[in-house]
Residue, then its C-alpha position, 0 to 999 in steps of 0.5 A: m792230822s787226819e786226811r780230809i775226805l769229801v763224799v758226793d752223792d745226790d742219794s742221801d742214804t748212800r752219802e750218809v752210809c759212806v760218811e759214817a763208815l769213813r768217820r769211824e776210821g778217823y777221817d775228817v769227812a764232809g758230804e755234798d749232795s751235788g757236783r756243783s757244791a762239791e766243785a766249790v769245796l774242791r776249789s776253796s779247800a784242801v781235799d785228800v780224797a773225793v768219793t763221788d757218784l758217777k750219775m748225778p743231775g747237772m754235774g756228774g762224777l767225771q766232771v767232779l773228777r776233773a775239778a778235783k784234779e784241776a784243784d790238786a793233781d794228787t787228789v785221790v778220786i773214787l767213783i761209785t756207780a749203780f750203772p757200770t759200763v766199760d766206757s765209763a770205767v775206761e774214761a774214769m781211769k783215763f782221767g786219773a780215778a784211783e778206784y771204780l766201785v760198783k753199787p752195792f758195795s760194803p763199807q769195808q770195800l769203800v774203806e779199803a779203796v780209800r786206804a789203798g788210794l792214800e797209800a799209793r799217793r804216799i808212795r808216789e810222794a815219798h818217791g818224788l821226794l827221794r828223786s828230789r833229794l837224789r838230784r841234789a845229793f852229792s854224787l862223785g863218780g857214780l857214788i851216791g850218799q848223804g849220810r856221815n860215812a858217805l860224806r866222809l868218803f867223798d872228802d877222802i876222795r877229794r883230798t886223795s885226788a889232789v896228790d899223786a901218791p899210791l892208794l890202798i882202798l879197803g872194803e867188803s866185796g860190793v861196796g864200790k872200791e873200783l868206783v872210788a878208784r875211778a873217782v880219784h882218777d877222774n878228779g886228779r891230774r891224770q884225768g883223761r889219761p888211761f884208767v886200767a883196772v885188773n881183778c887179780a882174783a879172776i886171772p890165773e897166776n901164770l897169766l897174771e904175770a904176763e898180763l901185768f908185765g907183758y912179754e916178748r915173742g918166744a918168752f913162753t910156749g904160744s907167746a906170739g908177742p911182743k905184747p906190752g903189759l898193763l903197767e905199760a898200758a896205764h902209762g900216764g894214767t892210773l893202774l888199779l889192782d883189785e884184790v891185790c892180796e890174791m897175787s902170789a908172793t913171786i908176782q908181789a916181789k916183781l911188782l914191788r921192784a917195778l914200782e920202785e924202779g919205775a920200769v917194767r921188764r917184759l917176760g923174755a926181755r933184757t931191757p926194762v921199759p920205763f912207765d909212769v902210773r899212779f898205782m892203786a890197789a884194793t882188797n876185801r881182806d883184812v890186810r893186817e891179817e894178811l900181813s901176819r900170815q905173810r900172804l901180803r909182803e910187808d915191803l909191798f904193803f908199805r909201798i902201796a899203802v901211802i894213803e888208805i881209804a876205807v869204804s864202809p859196808l852198806r849196813e853201816r850207812r843205811e841212811d843212804i839206802p833209800l837214795l840208792a834205791a831210788h837211783f837203781l829203780e830209775s835206771c832199771a825201770a828205764r832199761y826194762g821200759k817199765q813204769v815204776d812209781g816208787i817202793t811201798t813202805a813195807a818194801m822200804d822197811v825190808i831193804t833198810r832193815y836187811d844187812w846187805p852182805g853183798n853191799v851196794r852190788e847186792l842192793k842193785n841186783a835185788l832192785e833190778r829183780a824187783v823191777a822185773y818182777a813187779r806186777e803193779d806200779f810199785v815195788t812190794p816186798e813180794d818182788l824182792p829176793p827171798a833171801v832179802l825178805a828172810g834176812a830182814e825178818r831176822q833183824p829186831r823191829a823195835s830198834f829198826h823203827e826207832w833208828k828209822e824215825k831218828t835218822l831217815e825222817r830227820m834227813e827228810r826234815e832237814f832236806l825240806e827245811s833247807t829247801l824252804e830256807t833257800h826260797g825264803g819260806n815260799v812254799t810255791r817256789a820250794a815245791q817248784a825247785l823240788g819238782i813236786h806239786r805245792s799241795t804235795l809239799q804242804r802234805l809233807m810239811r804236815r807229816l814232818k811237823l814243819p811249820a807253815a810260813 
């Protein structure tokens, strides 16, 4: 269904030129010769765009602008005038005009203004729908998603939280392994107790041993001790060893003994100190390969891998990228004090096509950069990092657009269908629940070919 445009001008020549130019572009266009007749149309029927002259007898363009916004706050209004002033331009923008064209303008300028106004509205509507989905999406410990892989992960977290067995979390760098560990801790019986995480790859081997097991005074040069280690610090709670495969074989052997005995011997100490922790480990490596190369002790592996949770890379759950993007845009815009009304269709195509080797962490960083770089109210492809643009270009467009239509649009349709069903098909109540205007929901329903109640 093509968008409906109303052209209002008391000059018949200008009105007809505008009407014909827009009709050639496939729009459904009607013309009115006065503000009063335009107001009646705006109050009685749906109008997507109002193109109105500023100076008209009786009721001028600014009054038409107000009437259009009262009928539907999302109506795109373009003011045209042969008598431009700074005051009138400022007032027009203050009341929500999308564009201010000065006569004489070319038909192409008008068409481009209409296209830009409609595209801006589509972006805001898509972002509003994403925010509605985000509010209703299942979230667990900062993990967000509605796709199959995300829901499977949430189910794994719920099941694992119900028991107190050791846990091994597998996944590429940046997928959120620590978030998974925290979610399991926060939903289990140890919630409220210490959660201690240490990155084994970030600490030199000689320091890692002292950090894990603690030490007594005089245990080594410079040890002012005594100092409890992380196993003691996590007593009653959870200890997460991230990148566990980076530990040396010696430390792995000591850790295995401590876990089996439930007691830790500080460096330089004679007696062990008992501890009670839920032990978790995480790695971005292929653990089977690490075992075959003897970089991970088999006895330690079987001790820590009572339960395994594999976190899918972002490229295997692209359907969650728009939701994650909305979440990061909101948080980054708030942090930088910038207004960001959404992400353009072209930019969304880029981020859903790109493979994200750095996963969710890379997506977050890319969108933080985009918010910082954005010159307009929307994130555009030019705001994204060059590496993301180049990587997206390498992906086949045909298969991407087929996937997008089957997956993203299906999820949008199912979300709206569910909301409408919850409210008995009442469009007004469903729109209120979604936090969007009734006319916005109607447009989304038409775009997704949902039947009107």
